[in-house]
C-alpha positions as CSV (number, residue, x, y, z in Angstrom):
1,X,15.6,6.2,4.8
2,X,14.3,6.4,8.4
3,X,13.0,9.6,9.9
4,X,13.7,11.1,13.3
5,X,11.3,12.3,16.0
6,X,8.7,9.5,15.7
7,X,8.9,8.9,19.5
8,X,7.1,12.3,19.9
9,X,4.4,11.6,17.4
10,X,3.1,8.2,18.4
11,X,-0.5,9.4,18.9
12,X,-0.6,10.7,15.4
13,X,1.0,7.5,14.0
14,X,-1.6,5.3,15.9
15,X,-4.3,7.3,14.2
16,X,-2.7,6.9,10.8
17,X,-2.2,3.2,11.4
18,X,-6.0,2.6,11.9
19,X,-5.3,0.0,14.5
20,X,-2.8,-2.8,15.2
21,X,-2.7,-6.6,15.8
22,X,-0.1,-8.9,17.2
23,X,2.2,-8.4,14.2
24,X,2.0,-4.7,13.6
25,X,-0.1,-1.9,12.2
26,X,-3.1,-2.6,10.0
27,X,-2.1,0.2,7.5
28,X,1.5,-0.2,6.5
29,X,1.9,1.9,3.3
30,X,1.2,5.6,3.3
31,X,2.0,8.8,1.3
32,X,4.2,11.3,3.1
33,X,4.5,15.0,2.4
34,X,7.9,16.6,2.9
35,X,7.6,20.2,4.1
36,X,10.7,22.5,4.4
37,X,10.7,24.5,7.6
38,X,13.1,27.5,7.1
39,X,11.5,29.2,10.2
40,X,12.4,26.2,12.5
41,X,14.4,27.7,15.4
42,X,16.5,24.6,15.9
43,X,17.4,24.0,12.2
44,X,16.7,26.3,9.3
45,X,17.3,23.4,6.9
46,X,14.7,21.2,8.7
47,X,12.3,19.2,6.5
48,X,9.1,18.1,8.3
49,X,7.4,14.8,7.4
50,X,3.6,14.9,7.4
51,X,1.1,12.0,6.8
52,X,-2.6,12.7,6.4
53,X,-2.0,16.3,7.5
54,X,-0.3,15.3,10.7
55,X,3.3,15.7,11.6
56,X,5.1,12.4,12.2
57,X,8.8,13.5,12.3
58,X,11.6,15.0,10.3
59,X,14.2,14.1,7.7
60,X,17.2,13.2,9.8
61,X,20.1,15.7,10.0
62,X,22.9,13.2,9.8
63,X,24.0,12.7,6.2
64,X,20.9,14.3,4.8
65,X,22.1,17.8,3.8
66,X,22.4,17.0,0.0
67,X,19.1,15.2,0.1
68,X,17.3,18.2,1.8
69,X,18.8,20.6,-0.8
70,X,17.4,18.5,-3.6
71,X,14.0,18.4,-1.9
72,X,13.9,22.2,-1.7
73,X,14.8,22.5,-5.4
74,X,11.9,20.4,-6.6
75,X,9.3,22.0,-4.3
76,X,7.1,25.0,-4.9
77,X,6.0,26.1,-7.5
78,X,6.0,22.4,-8.6
79,X,3.5,21.6,-5.9
80,X,3.8,19.5,-2.7
81,X,6.7,17.1,-2.4
82,X,5.3,13.6,-1.9
83,X,6.8,10.2,-1.5
84,X,5.9,6.7,-0.4
85,X,6.5,5.7,3.2
86,X,6.2,2.5,5.2
87,X,5.1,2.1,8.8
88,X,6.9,-0.6,10.9
89,X,6.4,-2.0,14.4
90,X,3.3,-0.9,16.3
91,X,2.2,-4.4,17.4
92,X,-0.2,-4.8,20.3
93,X,-0.2,-8.3,22.0
94,X,-2.5,-9.8,24.6
95,X,0.4,-10.0,27.2
96,X,0.6,-6.2,27.1
97,X,3.6,-6.0,24.9
98,X,3.3,-2.9,22.6
99,X,5.7,-1.8,19.9
100,X,6.4,1.8,18.9
101,X,5.6,2.8,15.3
102,X,8.5,3.7,13.0
103,X,8.5,5.4,9.6
104,X,10.8,4.8,6.7
105,X,10.7,7.0,3.5
106,X,10.8,4.9,0.4
107,X,13.1,7.1,-1.6
108,X,16.3,6.8,-3.7
109,X,19.6,8.4,-2.8
110,X,18.9,11.2,-5.2
111,X,15.2,12.3,-5.1
112,X,13.8,13.6,-8.4
113,X,10.5,14.8,-9.8
114,X,8.0,12.1,-10.6
115,X,7.5,11.3,-14.3
116,X,5.0,9.1,-16.2
117,X,7.7,6.5,-16.3
118,X,7.4,5.9,-12.6
119,X,4.9,3.8,-10.7
120,X,3.2,5.7,-7.9
121,X,0.9,2.9,-6.7
122,X,3.0,0.5,-4.6
123,X,3.2,-3.2,-5.0
124,X,4.1,-4.2,-1.5
125,X,3.7,-5.5,1.2
126,X,0.9,-7.6,-0.4
127,X,1.1,-7.8,-4.2
128,X,-2.1,-8.8,-6.0
129,X,-1.3,-9.5,-9.6
130,X,-4.2,-8.8,-11.9
131,X,-4.5,-9.9,-15.6
132,X,-5.7,-7.2,-18.0
133,X,-8.6,-8.0,-20.3
134,X,-6.9,-6.9,-23.5
135,X,-8.7,-5.0,-26.3
136,X,-8.8,-6.3,-29.9
137,X,-6.0,-4.9,-32.1
138,X,-3.4,-4.2,-29.4
139,X,-1.0,-6.9,-30.4
140,X,1.3,-4.6,-32.3
141,X,1.5,-2.3,-29.2
142,X,2.5,-5.1,-26.9
143,X,5.0,-6.6,-29.3
144,X,6.5,-3.2,-29.8
145,X,7.1,-2.8,-26.0
146,X,8.6,-6.3,-25.8
147,X,10.9,-5.5,-28.8
148,X,12.1,-2.2,-27.2
149,X,12.9,-4.0,-24.0
150,X,15.3,-6.4,-25.8
151,X,13.5,-9.4,-24.4
152,X,10.9,-11.0,-26.6
153,X,9.6,-13.2,-23.8
154,X,8.9,-10.8,-20.9
155,X,9.5,-7.3,-19.6
156,X,8.6,-4.9,-16.9
157,X,6.6,-1.8,-17.7
158,X,4.5,1.0,-16.1
159,X,0.8,1.3,-16.9
160,X,-1.7,4.1,-16.2
161,X,-5.0,3.1,-14.5
162,X,-8.2,5.2,-15.0
163,X,-11.7,4.7,-13.6
164,X,-14.4,4.0,-16.2
165,X,-18.0,3.0,-16.2
166,X,-19.4,-0.2,-14.5
167,X,-16.7,-0.1,-11.8
168,X,-13.9,-1.1,-14.2
169,X,-10.4,0.3,-14.6
170,X,-9.0,1.2,-18.1
171,X,-5.4,0.4,-18.6
172,X,-3.0,2.5,-20.8
173,X,0.5,1.4,-21.9
174,X,2.8,4.0,-23.5
175,X,-0.2,6.4,-23.9
176,X,-2.4,3.8,-25.6
177,X,-5.4,2.2,-24.1
178,X,-4.9,-1.5,-24.2
179,X,-7.5,-3.1,-21.9
180,X,-9.5,-3.2,-18.7
181,X,-9.5,-4.6,-15.2
182,X,-12.9,-5.7,-14.0
183,X,-14.3,-7.3,-10.8
184,X,-11.9,-5.5,-8.5
185,X,-14.0,-3.1,-6.4
186,X,-11.3,-2.4,-3.8
187,X,-8.7,-1.7,-6.4
188,X,-11.2,0.7,-8.1
189,X,-11.7,2.4,-4.7
190,X,-8.0,2.8,-4.2
191,X,-7.5,4.4,-7.7
192,X,-10.5,6.7,-7.1
193,X,-9.0,7.9,-3.9
194,X,-5.6,8.5,-5.4
195,X,-7.0,10.3,-8.4
196,X,-9.2,12.5,-6.2
197,X,-6.1,13.5,-4.3
198,X,-4.5,14.7,-7.5
199,X,-1.9,11.9,-7.4
200,X,-0.8,9.7,-10.3
201,X,-2.5,6.4,-10.8
202,X,0.5,4.6,-12.4
203,X,1.3,1.0,-11.4
204,X,4.0,-1.5,-12.2
205,X,3.1,-4.2,-14.7
206,X,4.6,-7.3,-16.4
207,X,4.2,-8.1,-20.1
208,X,4.6,-11.8,-20.9
209,X,4.7,-13.2,-24.4
210,X,2.3,-16.2,-24.8
211,X,2.6,-19.2,-27.0
212,X,-1.1,-20.1,-26.3
213,X,-2.8,-17.0,-27.5
214,X,-2.3,-14.7,-30.5
215,X,-1.2,-11.8,-28.2
216,X,0.8,-11.3,-25.0
217,X,-0.4,-11.2,-21.4
218,X,-0.3,-8.0,-19.4
219,X,-0.3,-8.3,-15.6
220,X,-0.7,-5.3,-13.3
221,X,1.3,-5.7,-10.1
222,X,-0.5,-3.3,-7.7
223,X,-0.7,-3.3,-3.9
224,X,-3.5,-5.3,-2.4
225,X,-5.9,-2.4,-1.6
226,X,-7.0,-4.0,1.7
227,X,-3.9,-2.4,3.3
228,X,-4.9,1.1,2.4
229,X,-8.7,1.1,2.3
230,X,-10.5,2.2,5.5
231,X,-13.0,-0.7,5.3
232,X,-13.4,-2.9,8.4
233,X,-14.9,-6.3,9.0
234,X,-16.1,-5.8,12.6
235,X,-18.5,-3.4,14.2
236,X,-15.7,-1.9,16.2
237,X,-12.2,-2.8,17.6
238,X,-12.3,-4.9,20.8
239,X,-9.4,-5.8,23.1
240,X,-8.0,-9.3,23.2
241,X,-9.5,-9.7,26.7
242,X,-13.0,-8.8,25.4
243,X,-12.7,-11.2,22.5
244,X,-11.9,-14.1,24.9
245,X,-14.4,-13.1,27.5
246,X,-17.4,-12.6,25.2
247,X,-16.8,-14.4,21.9
248,X,-19.4,-13.7,19.2
249,X,-18.7,-16.8,17.2
250,X,-17.8,-14.7,14.2
251,X,-14.3,-14.3,12.7
252,X,-13.1,-11.7,10.2
253,X,-10.2,-11.5,7.8
254,X,-8.3,-8.3,7.6
255,X,-6.9,-9.3,4.2
256,X,-9.9,-10.1,2.1
257,X,-12.7,-8.8,4.5
258,X,-14.4,-12.2,4.6
259,X,-16.6,-12.9,7.7
260,X,-17.4,-16.5,8.8
261,X,-19.0,-18.2,11.7
262,X,-17.3,-20.6,14.1
263,X,-18.8,-21.1,17.5
264,X,-15.8,-23.0,19.0
265,X,-13.4,-21.6,21.6
266,X,-10.5,-19.5,20.5
267,X,-7.3,-21.4,19.8
268,X,-5.2,-21.7,22.9
269,X,-2.2,-19.8,21.4
270,X,-4.2,-17.2,19.6
271,X,-3.2,-14.6,18.4
272,X,0.5,-15.6,18.6
273,X,0.2,-19.1,17.2
274,X,1.4,-19.9,13.7
275,X,-0.3,-23.2,13.0
276,X,-2.3,-23.3,9.8
277,X,-5.5,-24.9,10.9
278,X,-8.4,-24.1,13.2
279,X,-11.1,-21.5,13.1
280,X,-8.7,-18.6,12.6
281,X,-7.9,-19.7,9.1
282,X,-9.8,-17.7,6.5
283,X,-11.9,-20.0,4.3
284,X,-11.8,-17.5,1.5
285,X,-8.2,-16.6,1.1
286,X,-6.4,-19.1,3.4
287,X,-4.5,-16.6,5.5
288,X,-4.2,-17.4,9.2
289,X,-2.1,-14.5,10.5
290,X,-4.4,-11.6,9.5
291,X,-7.6,-13.0,11.1
292,X,-9.3,-12.2,14.4
293,X,-12.6,-12.9,16.2
294,X,-15.2,-10.2,15.9
């Protein structure tokens, strides 16, 4: 559901977006708080939408009365009302073309209180599947989940992620610890931030039966944390004109944060070209639409 009033909050949205490129905002997935405003002089039923403590708009009036009523009913004393939101637009191109940033709340038609059966961590726009290193003796747990799903080959499920020692993440399924995810520092940073904010660290997962091993395979389908981390690959944002006028010979990838050296001139069509070769292709992850000179 789209919100209203974004045209008046573009400065706040630019701050939340943490920068833009020729395709859109660098941050695309955020958490929004819905705040009833009974004292609003224009609409006593108004519900304000905040992101990062900043107002970005309102739940629209048209057709939203039942929705607003439901939001009020699940609010205090149950705590703040939170939901996932997506930023759209916001591109900044070398020819001066600049798009406004829009906000869409990722909610169902009938909002409800979050439960442990829901995945709070998103798995879009860039899903990064991660296989879980399973513990010994969890075969019966996994087979039980498959049996309950009615599909002995594969099923979707929701897992809980918890930070543990050595930078790993422990994975629980149906309240039972079943394994770990290791070697994913950015995912660990994301889970740490979400947990510190008092938000649930549940994620979608897929359980696949395997004919090659004595147990099944559990794959966590979480968002690529590059889109929500505040890490940057350059020493500071530079305009397209500055990049062309004074190239450093360094390129950075906004997806995997790889930095590499290429002293050649910038591609003629950069940054609007879509060809898949040249210095703008990340040698680590292969993306060519999320890279830029530093």
